[in-house]
C-alpha positions in Angstrom: 92.0 263.4 -41.5 94.8 261.2 -42.8 96.9 264.2 -43.7 96.6 265.4 -40.1 97.7 262.0 -38.7 100.6 261.8 -41.1 101.8 265.2 -40.2 101.6 264.4 -36.5 103.3 261.0 -36.9 106.2 262.3 -38.9 109.1 260.1 -39.7 112.1 260.4 -37.4 115.7 260.6 -38.7 116.3 256.9 -37.9 113.9 255.9 -40.7 116.1 257.7 -43.3 119.0 255.7 -42.0 117.0 252.5 -42.3 116.1 253.5 -45.9 119.7 254.0 -46.7 120.5 250.6 -45.1 117.7 249.0 -47.2 119.4 250.4 -50.4 122.7 248.9 -49.3 121.1 245.5 -48.5 119.2 245.4 -51.8 121.7 246.8 -54.2 125.1 246.9 -52.7 127.0 247.0 -56.0 124.8 249.9 -57.4 125.4 251.9 -54.3 129.1 251.4 -54.5 129.0 252.3 -58.2 127.1 255.5 -57.5 129.5 256.6 -54.8 132.7 255.7 -56.7 131.9 256.1 -60.4 135.0 258.1 -61.0 137.3 255.7 -59.1 140.1 254.1 -61.0 140.8 250.4 -61.6 142.9 250.1 -58.4 139.8 250.8 -56.3 138.0 248.0 -58.2 140.9 245.6 -57.4 140.8 246.6 -53.8 137.0 246.0 -53.7 137.5 242.6 -55.2 140.1 241.7 -52.7 137.8 242.7 -49.8 135.0 240.7 -51.3 137.3 237.6 -51.6 138.4 238.1 -48.0 134.8 238.4 -46.8 133.9 235.2 -48.6 136.8 233.3 -47.0 135.8 234.6 -43.6 132.3 233.6 -44.3 133.3 230.0 -45.2 135.4 229.7 -42.0 132.6 230.9 -39.9 130.2 228.4 -41.5 132.6 225.6 -40.9 133.1 226.6 -37.3 129.3 226.7 -36.7 128.8 223.3 -38.3 131.4 221.9 -35.8 130.2 223.9 -32.8 126.7 225.3 -33.2 126.6 226.4 -29.5 129.4 229.0 -30.0 127.6 232.3 -29.2 130.4 234.6 -30.5 130.6 232.8 -33.8 126.9 233.3 -34.4 127.3 237.0 -33.7 130.2 237.4 -36.0 128.5 235.3 -38.7 125.5 237.6 -38.7 127.7 240.7 -38.9 129.5 239.4 -42.0 126.3 238.4 -43.7 124.8 241.8 -43.0 127.9 243.5 -44.4 127.8 241.3 -47.5 124.0 241.9 -47.9 123.2 238.2 -48.0 119.6 238.6 -47.2 118.4 235.0 -47.2 121.4 233.7 -45.3 121.1 236.6 -42.9 117.5 235.7 -42.0 118.4 232.0 -41.7 121.4 232.8 -39.5 119.3 234.9 -37.1 116.6 232.2 -36.9 119.3 229.6 -36.2 120.9 231.6 -33.5 117.6 232.3 -31.8 116.8 228.6 -31.6 119.7 228.2 -29.3 120.2 231.6 -27.7 118.0 234.6 -26.9 119.0 237.6 -29.0 120.0 240.9 -27.3 117.6 243.9 -27.6 120.1 245.6 -30.0 120.0 242.5 -32.3 116.2 242.5 -32.3 116.1 246.2 -33.1 118.6 245.7 -36.0 116.6 242.7 -37.3 113.3 244.5 -37.2 114.7 247.6 -38.9 116.3 245.6 -41.7 113.0 243.8 -42.3 111.1 247.0 -42.2 113.3 248.4 -45.0 113.1 245.3 -47.1 109.6 244.0 -46.8 106.6 245.5 -48.6 103.1 244.3 -49.2 100.1 243.3 -47.0 102.0 240.6 -45.2 105.0 242.6 -44.4 103.4 244.3 -41.3 102.4 241.0 -39.7 105.9 239.5 -40.3 107.7 242.5 -38.7 105.2 242.7 -35.9 106.0 239.1 -35.0 109.7 240.0 -34.9 109.0 242.8 -32.4 106.8 240.5 -30.3 109.6 237.9 -30.1 112.1 240.7 -29.2 110.1 242.2 -26.3 109.5 238.8 -24.8 113.3 238.0 -24.4 114.5 241.0 -22.4 113.2 244.3 -21.1 114.2 247.1 -23.4 112.6 250.5 -23.5 114.2 251.5 -26.8 112.8 248.3 -28.4 109.3 249.0 -27.0 109.5 252.5 -28.4 110.5 251.2 -31.8 107.6 248.7 -31.7 105.0 251.3 -30.7 106.2 253.8 -33.4 106.2 251.0 -36.0 102.5 250.2 -35.2 101.6 253.9 -35.4 103.4 254.5 -38.7 103.1 251.3 -40.6 99.7 249.9 -39.6 97.2 251.3 -42.2 94.2 250.6 -39.9 95.7 252.8 -37.1 96.4 255.5 -39.6 92.8 255.4 -40.8 91.7 255.5 -37.1 89.8 252.3 -37.3 88.1 251.7 -33.9 89.2 248.1 -33.7 92.8 248.8 -34.7 92.9 251.8 -32.3 91.7 249.6 -29.5 94.3 247.0 -30.4 97.0 249.7 -30.4 95.8 251.0 -27.0 96.2 247.4 -25.6 99.7 247.3 -27.0 100.5 250.6 -25.2 99.1 249.3 -22.0 101.3 246.3 -22.3 104.3 248.5 -22.8 103.3 250.6 -19.7 103.0 247.4 -17.7 106.4 246.1 -18.9 108.5 249.3 -18.8 106.3 252.1 -17.4 107.9 251.8 -14.0 111.4 252.0 -15.3 112.8 254.8 -13.2 115.4 256.0 -15.7 113.7 255.4 -19.1 110.0 254.8 -18.4 108.9 258.3 -19.2 109.7 257.5 -22.9 106.9 255.0 -23.0 104.5 257.4 -21.4 105.4 260.1 -23.9 104.8 257.9 -26.9 101.5 256.9 -25.4 100.4 260.5 -24.9 101.5 261.4 -28.5 99.4 258.6 -29.8 96.3 259.7 -28.0 96.9 263.3 -29.0 97.2 262.3 -32.6 93.9 260.6 -32.4 92.4 263.7 -30.7 93.5 265.8 -33.7 91.9 263.4 -36.1 88.5 263.7 -34.5 86.0 266.0 -36.3 85.5 269.4 -34.6 81.7 268.9 -34.7 82.0 265.7 -32.6 82.4 267.5 -29.3 81.4 264.4 -27.2 84.1 262.3 -28.7 86.7 265.1 -28.3 85.8 265.4 -24.6 86.3 261.7 -24.1 89.7 261.9 -25.8 90.7 264.8 -23.6 89.9 262.8 -20.5 92.0 259.9 -21.9 95.0 262.2 -22.3 94.5 263.8 -18.9 94.3 260.3 -17.3 97.6 259.4 -18.9 99.2 262.5 -17.5 97.8 261.8 -14.0 99.0 258.2 -14.1 102.5 259.3 -15.2 102.7 262.0 -12.5 102.0 259.3 -9.8 105.0 257.2 -10.9 108.5 257.9 -9.6 110.4 258.6 -12.8 113.6 260.5 -13.6 112.0 263.5 -15.4 109.0 263.9 -13.2 109.3 267.7 -13.0 109.4 268.2 -16.8 106.3 266.0 -17.0 104.5 268.3 -14.6 105.4 271.3 -16.8 104.2 269.4 -19.9 101.0 268.7 -18.1 100.4 272.3 -17.2 101.1 273.4 -20.7 98.6 270.9 -22.1 95.9 272.0 -19.5 96.5 275.6 -20.6 95.8 274.5 -24.2 92.5 273.1 -23.0 91.6 276.5 -21.5 92.6 276.0 -17.9 94.6 278.8 -16.2 97.8 277.4 -14.8 101.3 278.8 -14.3 103.3 276.9 -16.9 106.6 278.4 -15.7 106.4 277.1 -12.2 107.0 273.6 -11.1 104.7 274.0 -8.1 101.4 272.0 -7.9 99.3 275.2 -7.6 96.1 274.9 -9.5 96.3 271.1 -9.8 93.7 269.0 -8.1 94.6 267.8 -4.6 94.6 264.1 -5.6 97.1 264.7 -8.4 99.2 267.0 -6.3 99.4 264.5 -3.5 100.3 261.6 -5.9 102.9 263.8 -7.5 104.6 264.7 -4.1 104.6 261.0 -3.1 106.1 260.0 -6.4 108.7 262.7 -6.1 109.7 261.4 -2.7 109.9 257.8 -4.0 112.2 259.0 -6.8 114.5 260.9 -4.4 114.8 257.7 -2.4 115.9 255.7 -5.5 118.0 258.4 -7.2 121.2 257.2 -5.5 120.6 253.6 -6.5 119.9 254.6 -10.1 123.1 256.6 -10.2 125.1 253.6 -9.0 123.8 251.1 -11.5 124.2 253.7 -14.3 127.8 254.4 -13.7 130.2 253.6 -16.6 133.4 253.7 -14.5 132.7 250.5 -12.5 133.3 246.9 -13.3 130.6 244.3 -14.1 131.0 242.7 -10.7 130.5 246.0 -8.9 127.5 246.8 -11.0 126.0 243.5 -10.2 126.5 244.1 -6.5 124.8 247.5 -6.9 121.8 245.8 -8.5 121.5 243.4 -5.6 121.6 246.2 -3.1 118.9 248.0 -5.1 116.8 244.8 -5.2 117.0 244.5 -1.4 115.8 248.0 -1.1 112.8 247.5 -3.4 111.9 244.2 -1.7 111.9 246.0 1.6 109.5 248.6 0.1 107.0 245.8 -0.6 105.9 246.6 -4.2 106.1 243.3 -6.3 105.7 245.1 -9.6 108.7 247.3 -8.9 110.8 244.4 -7.7 110.0 242.4 -10.8 110.8 245.3 -13.1 114.2 245.8 -11.4 114.9 242.0 -11.8 114.1 242.4 -15.5 116.6 245.3 -15.8 119.2 243.2 -14.0 118.9 240.1 -16.1 119.0 242.3 -19.3 122.4 243.5 -18.2 123.5 240.1 -16.8 121.6 237.5 -18.9 123.9 234.5 -18.1 124.1 235.0 -14.3 122.6 231.8 -12.9 122.5 233.2 -9.4 120.4 236.1 -10.5 117.9 233.9 -12.4 117.6 231.6 -9.4 117.0 234.6 -7.1 114.5 236.0 -9.5 112.5 232.8 -9.8 112.6 232.2 -6.0 111.1 235.6 -5.5 108.3 234.9 -8.1 107.6 231.5 -6.5 107.2 233.2 -3.2 105.0 236.1 -4.4 103.1 234.9 -7.5 103.1 231.1 -7.1 101.1 230.6 -10.4 100.4 232.6 -13.6 101.7 233.0 -17.1 104.3 235.5 -15.8 106.3 233.0 -13.8 106.0 230.4 -16.5 107.5 232.9 -19.0 110.3 233.8 -16.6 111.2 230.2 -16.1 111.2 229.6 -19.9 113.6 232.6 -20.4 115.8 231.5 -17.4 116.3 228.0 -18.8 117.1 229.4 -22.2 119.7 231.8 -20.8 121.2 229.3 -18.3 120.4 225.9 -19.7 123.3 224.3 -17.7 121.6 224.9 -14.3 119.6 221.8 -13.4 117.8 223.5 -10.5 116.1 226.0 -12.9 114.7 223.1 -15.0 113.5 221.3 -11.9 111.7 224.4 -10.6 110.3 225.1 -14.1 108.6 221.7 -14.1 107.2 222.4 -10.6 105.9 225.8 -11.9 104.2 224.2 -14.8 102.6 221.6 -12.5 101.3 224.4 -10.2 99.9 226.2 -13.2 97.9 223.2 -14.3 99.9 222.9 -17.5 99.0 220.1 -19.9 100.9 216.8 -20.0 102.3 217.7 -23.4 103.8 221.0 -22.1 105.4 219.4 -19.1 106.7 216.5 -21.2 108.2 218.9 -23.8 110.1 220.9 -21.1 111.3 217.7 -19.5 112.6 216.3 -22.8 114.3 219.6 -23.6 116.0 219.6 -20.2 117.6 216.2 -20.9 119.3 217.6 -23.9 121.3 220.0 -21.7 124.7 219.4 -20.2 124.8 219.7 -16.4 127.9 219.8 -14.2 126.8 216.9 -11.9 124.9 213.7 -12.3 122.8 214.6 -9.3 121.1 217.3 -11.4 120.0 214.7 -13.9 118.7 212.5 -11.0 116.7 215.4 -9.6 115.1 216.0 -13.0 114.0 212.4 -13.3 112.7 212.3 -9.8 110.8 215.6 -10.2 109.2 214.2 -13.4 108.2 211.0 -11.5 106.9 213.1 -8.5 104.6 215.1 -10.9 103.3 212.0 -12.6 102.6 210.3 -9.3 100.7 213.3 -7.9 98.6 213.7 -11.1 97.7 210.0 -11.2 96.6 210.1 -7.5 94.7 213.3 -7.9 92.7 212.3 -11.0 90.3 209.6 -11.8 91.0 209.4 -15.5 90.6 206.0 -17.0 91.5 206.9 -20.6 95.1 205.8 -20.1 96.6 209.2 -20.7 98.2 209.2 -17.3 99.0 205.7 -16.2 101.8 204.0 -14.4 103.6 203.1 -17.7 104.8 206.7 -17.9 106.3 206.4 -14.4 107.9 203.0 -15.2 109.3 204.4 -18.5 110.8 207.4 -16.7 112.4 205.2 -14.0 113.9 202.9 -16.7 115.4 205.8 -18.6 116.9 207.2 -15.4 118.4 203.8 -14.5 119.8 203.2 -17.9 121.4 206.7 -18.1 122.7 206.9 -14.5 123.7 203.4 -13.6 126.8 203.5 -15.7 128.0 206.5 -13.9 126.6 206.1 -10.3 127.3 202.5 -9.4 127.4 201.8 -5.6 126.0 205.2 -4.7 123.2 206.3 -2.4 121.6 208.3 -5.2 121.1 205.3 -7.4 119.8 203.2 -4.5 117.3 206.0 -3.7 116.1 206.0 -7.2 115.4 202.2 -7.3 113.9 202.2 -3.8 111.4 204.8 -4.9 110.7 202.8 -8.0 110.1 199.6 -6.1 107.9 201.4 -3.6 105.7 202.8 -6.3 105.5 199.4 -8.0 104.3 197.9 -4.8 102.0 200.6 -3.6 100.4 202.1 -6.7 100.0 199.0 -8.9 100.4 196.3 -6.2 102.9 194.4 -8.4 105.2 192.6 -6.0 107.0 190.7 -8.7 107.9 194.0 -10.5 109.1 195.5 -7.2 111.4 192.4 -6.6 112.8 192.8 -10.2 113.7 196.4 -9.4 115.6 195.4 -6.2 117.3 192.6 -8.1 118.4 194.9 -10.8 119.8 197.3 -8.1 121.8 194.5 -6.5 123.5 193.9 -9.8 124.6 197.5 -9.8 125.1 198.1 -6.0 125.8 194.6 -4.7 128.5 195.9 -2.3 126.2 198.4 -0.6 124.7 197.2 2.6 121.8 199.6 2.3 120.6 198.0 -0.9 120.3 194.6 0.7 118.7 196.1 3.8 116.1 197.9 1.7 115.2 194.7 -0.2 114.9 192.8 3.1 112.8 195.5 4.6 110.3 195.3 1.7 109.9 191.6 2.1 109.4 191.9 5.9 106.8 194.7 5.4 104.8 192.6 3.0 105.0 189.6 5.4 107.3 187.4 3.2 109.7 186.2 5.9 110.9 183.2 3.9 112.0 185.5 1.1 113.7 187.8 3.6 115.5 184.9 5.1 116.8 183.8 1.7 118.1 187.3 1.1 120.0 187.1 4.4 121.5 183.8 3.4 122.7 185.4 0.1 124.4 188.4 1.7 125.6 187.5 5.2 128.9 186.2 3.8 129.6 189.3 1.6 132.1 191.9 2.6 130.7 195.4 3.0 132.2 198.8 3.8 133.0 199.5 7.4 131.2 197.4 9.9 128.5 196.4 7.4 129.5 192.8 7.3 129.0 192.5 11.1 125.8 194.6 10.9 124.1 192.3 8.4 125.0 189.2 10.6 123.5 190.8 13.7 120.5 191.9 11.6 119.9 188.3 10.6 120.1 187.1 14.2 117.7 189.8 15.2 115.3 188.9 12.3 115.3 185.3 13.4 114.7 186.2 17.0 111.7 188.4 16.1 110.2 186.4 13.1 111.7 182.9 13.0 111.4 179.7 15.0 114.0 178.3 17.4 115.3 176.0 14.7 115.7 179.0 12.3 117.5 180.9 15.0 119.9 178.0 15.7 120.7 177.6 12.0 121.4 181.3 11.7 123.7 181.2 14.7 125.5 178.2 13.3 126.1 180.2 10.1 126.8 183.6 11.5 129.1 182.7 14.4 132.1 181.5 12.3 131.6 184.5 10.0 131.7 187.0 13.0 134.8 185.3 14.4 136.5 185.6 11.0 135.5 189.3 10.7 136.7 190.0 14.2 140.1 188.4 13.5 140.4 190.3 10.3 139.4 193.6 12.0 142.1 193.1 14.6 144.8 192.5 12.0 143.7 195.6 10.1 143.7 197.7 13.2 147.2 196.6 14.1 148.4 197.6 10.7 146.5 200.8 10.4 147.3 202.0 13.9 150.8 201.0 15.0 152.2 202.1 18.3 153.2 205.8 18.0 156.9 206.6 18.2 156.5 208.8 21.3 154.8 205.9 23.1 157.7 203.6 22.1 160.1 206.1 23.4 158.2 206.4 26.7 158.2 202.6 27.1 161.9 202.4 26.4 162.7 205.2 28.8 160.5 203.5 31.4 162.3 200.2 30.9 165.6 202.0 31.3 164.6 203.8 34.5 163.1 200.7 36.2 164.6 197.3 36.7 163.1 194.5 34.8 160.4 192.8 36.7 159.8 189.0 36.7 157.1 187.8 34.4 157.6 190.5 31.8 155.1 190.7 29.0 158.0 190.5 26.5 158.7 186.9 27.4 155.0 186.0 27.1 154.3 187.7 23.7 157.5 187.2 21.7 158.5 184.1 19.9 161.7 182.2 21.2 163.9 183.6 18.4 162.7 187.1 19.0 163.1 186.7 22.8 166.8 185.8 22.2 167.3 188.9 20.2 165.6 191.2 22.6 167.3 189.7 25.6 170.8 189.9 24.1 170.4 193.4 22.6 168.3 195.5 24.9 170.3 196.6 28.0 169.0 196.2 31.4 169.1 199.9 32.3 168.8 202.9 30.0 169.6 206.4 31.2 167.3 209.3 30.2 170.0 211.0 28.1 170.3 207.9 25.9 166.8 208.4 24.3 168.1 208.7 20.8 170.3 205.6 21.1 167.4 203.5 22.4 165.2 204.7 19.5 167.8 203.4 17.0 167.9 200.1 18.9 164.1 199.8 18.6 164.4 200.3 14.9 166.9 197.4 14.6 164.7 195.1 16.6 161.6 196.0 14.5 163.5 195.6 11.3 164.9 192.2 12.3 161.5 191.0 13.4 160.0 191.8 10.0 163.0 190.3 8.2 162.5 187.1 10.2 158.8 186.9 9.1 159.4 187.5 5.4 159.9 184.2 3.4 163.2 184.1 1.7 164.8 181.4 -0.5 167.4 179.1 1.1 170.9 180.5 1.2 174.3 179.1 1.8 176.1 179.8 5.1 178.5 182.2 3.4 175.5 184.2 2.0 173.8 184.2 5.4 177.0 185.5 7.0 177.3 188.2 4.4 173.7 189.3 4.8 174.1 189.4 8.6 176.7 192.1 8.3 175.3 195.6 8.5 176.0 197.7 5.5 176.1 194.8 3.0 172.5 195.0 1.7 172.4 194.9 -2.1 175.9 196.3 -2.5 175.2 199.6 -0.7 176.6 200.6 2.7 174.3 201.6 5.5 176.1 204.9 5.6 173.9 205.8 2.6 170.7 204.2 3.7 167.6 205.8 5.3 165.0 204.2 7.4 161.5 205.5 7.0 158.6 204.8 9.3 154.9 206.0 9.6 154.4 205.4 5.8 150.8 205.4 4.6 149.6 201.8 3.7 148.6 203.2 0.3 152.1 204.4 -0.6 153.8 202.6 -3.4 157.4 202.4 -4.7 156.6 205.1 -7.2 155.2 207.4 -4.5 158.4 207.0 -2.4 160.6 207.5 -5.4 158.7 210.7 -6.4 158.9 211.9 -2.8 162.7 211.7 -2.9 162.6 213.6 -6.2 166.1 215.0 -5.6 167.5 211.8 -7.2 170.1 209.5 -6.0 167.7 206.7 -5.0 169.4 203.3 -5.7 166.8 201.0 -4.3 163.6 200.9 -2.1 162.4 198.1 0.1 158.9 198.4 1.6 158.4 195.9 4.4 155.1 194.0 4.1 153.2 191.9 6.6 153.7 188.1 6.1 150.1 187.2 6.6 148.2 190.0 4.9 150.8 191.1 2.4 150.0 194.7 3.1 152.6 197.4 4.0 153.7 197.7 7.6 154.5 201.4 7.1 158.2 200.8 7.1 160.8 201.0 4.3 164.6 201.2 3.6 165.8 203.5 0.9 169.4 203.2 -0.4 171.1 206.3 -1.8 174.1 206.5 -4.1 176.0 209.0 -1.9 175.9 211.1 1.3 174.7 214.2 -0.5 171.4 212.6 -1.6 171.0 210.9 1.8 171.4 214.3 3.5 168.7 215.7 1.2 166.4 212.9 2.2 167.0 213.3 5.9 166.1 217.0 5.5 162.6 215.8 4.5 161.9 214.4 8.0 158.4 215.1 9.3 157.2 216.0 5.7 153.8 214.8 4.6 153.2 211.9 2.1 149.7 210.8 1.3 148.4 212.3 4.6 151.1 210.8 6.8 154.0 212.7 8.4 157.1 210.5 7.6 159.8 209.8 10.1 163.2 209.6 8.3 166.4 208.7 10.1 169.8 207.5 9.0 170.2 203.7 9.1 173.4 202.9 11.0 173.4 199.5 12.8 177.0 200.0 13.9 176.0 203.0 15.9 172.9 201.1 17.2 175.2 198.3 18.3 177.3 200.7 20.3 174.1 202.3 21.7 173.1 198.9 23.0 175.6 199.3 25.9 178.8 197.7 24.6 180.9 200.7 25.8 179.7 200.4 29.4 181.1 197.9 31.9 177.9 195.9 31.7 178.1 196.0 27.9 181.6 194.5 27.9 180.3 191.7 30.1 177.4 191.1 27.7 179.5 191.4 24.5 181.2 188.0 25.0 177.9 186.2 25.3 176.1 187.6 22.3 175.3 185.2 19.5 175.6 185.8 15.8 171.8 185.9 15.5 171.6 188.9 17.7 174.6 190.9 16.8 174.9 189.9 13.2 178.4 191.4 13.0 180.6 188.7 14.5 181.9 185.7 12.7 181.9 182.1 13.9 185.6 182.3 14.7 185.1 185.4 16.9 182.3 183.6 18.7 184.4 180.5 19.4 187.3 182.7 20.5 185.1 184.5 22.9 183.9 181.2 24.3 187.5 180.0 24.8 188.7 183.2 26.4 185.8 183.5 28.8 186.8 182.8 32.4 184.9 180.2 34.4 183.4 182.7 36.9 182.1 185.0 34.2 178.4 185.7 34.4 176.3 183.7 31.9 172.8 184.3 30.6 170.7 181.2 29.7 167.8 181.8 27.4 165.0 179.3 27.7 161.9 178.5 25.6 158.5 179.9 26.5 157.3 176.6 27.8 160.2 176.4 30.3 159.4 177.1 34.0 161.0 180.2 35.3 161.7 180.6 39.1 161.6 184.1 40.3 163.8 185.1 43.3 163.3 188.3 45.1 161.8 191.6 44.0 164.8 192.8 41.9 166.5 189.7 40.9 166.9 187.9 37.5 164.8 185.0 36.5 166.7 181.9 37.6 166.1 178.7 35.6 166.2 175.3 37.3 169.6 173.6 37.8 171.4 176.8 36.8 173.9 178.5 39.0 172.6 181.8 40.3 174.3 184.9 39.1 177.3 185.9 41.2 177.9 182.5 42.7 181.3 181.0 41.8 181.4 177.5 40.3 182.5 174.6 42.5 183.2 176.9 45.3 182.2 175.5 48.7 180.3 177.6 51.2 182.6 179.3 53.6 182.5 178.9 57.4 181.5 182.5 57.8 178.2 181.6 56.1 178.8 183.3 52.8 175.5 184.2 51.2 174.8 182.0 48.1 171.5 183.8 47.3 171.1 185.3 43.8 172.6 188.7 43.5 170.5 191.8 42.8 171.2 194.1 39.8 172.9 196.6 42.0 175.1 194.0 43.6 175.9 192.4 40.3 176.9 195.8 38.9 179.1 196.6 41.9 180.9 193.3 41.5 181.9 194.1 37.9 183.0 197.6 38.9 185.3 196.3 41.5 186.8 193.8 39.1 
């Protein structure tokens, strides 16, 4: 009987190759000597050089692995070099070390099993090699690896060769496992079925001819395998039908072995075969696409996803799972694929060892994906896994490196969720699952995340959950307060942290403690309107929970704080939201089109010094075509206003006269100076200098608010020459830190002319301008203008804000008391004709100057 089995299970050619490999691994030098006994000394020297080079390469690889044990490619190269050098012990250790970190490919498992098959002998060799095959088939789906495993069991297991009933039953179970794992593989599944049939046929041949009953049972087993295979959509389904017919003929049944028709076959088998053939035809196109060698990996991945959608629409979970296994074998480090695979299993299987095994492989292939670890913990909890299993997976996940801290937080929270559910659902009193595990997990999470997630909602959510469990599960109010206090040390500037602490005290009825927390935080500054919100929350709390005295005390404390915050908010808004340039232009054009009305807001809002500047410089009428000139004038007024607010050291009269002359700032003329507005408050000198990267920047002056010290969004930039200034002006309307800059040439001389000095009205105003407004006339010129001024020349008198102003008429100037109205000659008596001494209107005043 043994001879018949040995003849049926003959060795295939691969075994001879493995034997040759074993000889190479065991006696590399002897093999080399046998093949090159007649080589000369030069060949020996060449061999020694190669050996030295291999040793050097081996040392480099070992050093690299010691520094970076997670380098996959280095592991692969290290194993290749060891196998080439026949370092058996190091080779085994290298393979084990790599498998601790990474799953091995099916080709690497096949290579490892074949090497050990050639090297190991003795009773324990079969079990050791069987274990290698078991580890290999659990990593990835591989039909060739399964075939190697099945053939190894047939050929190397003495009990199977002896047809021991127990061993045969164990072998059949192994074949059924292989059919379950790879029997539905459309392209290669028929190989598994074929090996299974050959195994059963070999057993049939080993049965004694006299044992007719046992032979008949064995024939039914073989026929059943044929029938099962014919009902599965596989690539070579027609050839399987022909093989089945031939076998039936051998059993004495009359069938046409040359025809692929189902004539002569039972109706059930024929119907199953036709259905399987239709299913295969529907999948042939998808199989062809994923088997193409001329497409890229991304295209192949997309074809797999399309195929998966088709199988999911068909509604067969076993086929969908097998196709997922084929996909992850080809794309083992695709996190999206593993996530999609596990989602499908969660939806269809929910529990079971299959999904647990898939999650274990998913986290081993993509350990950097926190979501896979989280869902793995949930899967273990659904499967009623032991606390040790869950704890081991959790600890293993913390050793991985994730891309975000939120993934670590989700892991800790998932672990706490599971512990909380298990504590609430069990009545165990043995202390195996107690709150100390939850408290320890929270503490580890806080210690690890607090240094990276200060003042974040995530850290606050962690501590709020912790405090709630301390209060609700173990009724420990003191511990809950300690949790909140530790959070305030980390997130003291977060309004939500204080609100959560206060809410807990209110829910537990401790209003006094809540009031003390309000007193601690109402004066703190929070983001946005948080400072106002906490003040209003305190008042609302006292209204709902406190006495009248408590409410009055709260109002007494909160009111000054709210006034302070309101004032600060207004200052910040005025800085952050200055009046847009187009609105300024519109207001200036409007003031030019309309005559100035009495009681203007300018006289009410500006300081006396600014009112003098504005009255002396801004003309009384501006035409529409002078928009650009009025914009330059507004720039000078704004700059002078800021300069008047900035504290400066005392200077001599000569220095003040020198600074008042345009074009004398810091030794550079205004012909090479640019005025920049709409600058972001965050912009610094370095930002501006980098913005004007063309060079030529001599100095930069950012104008700051006198009270807050923050930037007003304005600056002067001096350039060394006109070329660099022109380059700077070309950057007008360019973005800097999210703001579109407005860049114009600073030229106060042109702005002075644009103020109306070239008009008849401007000539009349020129002689009355003071040095504070113009800034370009000396004291001598001022005195000369005073001496040369005729007695009847119009005169503007600028008064303080507190002075009374009498308004005459709709379109007349403001006439101070005891001051001669405009247009009325001095010391000129009223004529007999009743000459009108009423104040002149603007039009009348202008006509009078035109006539003169």
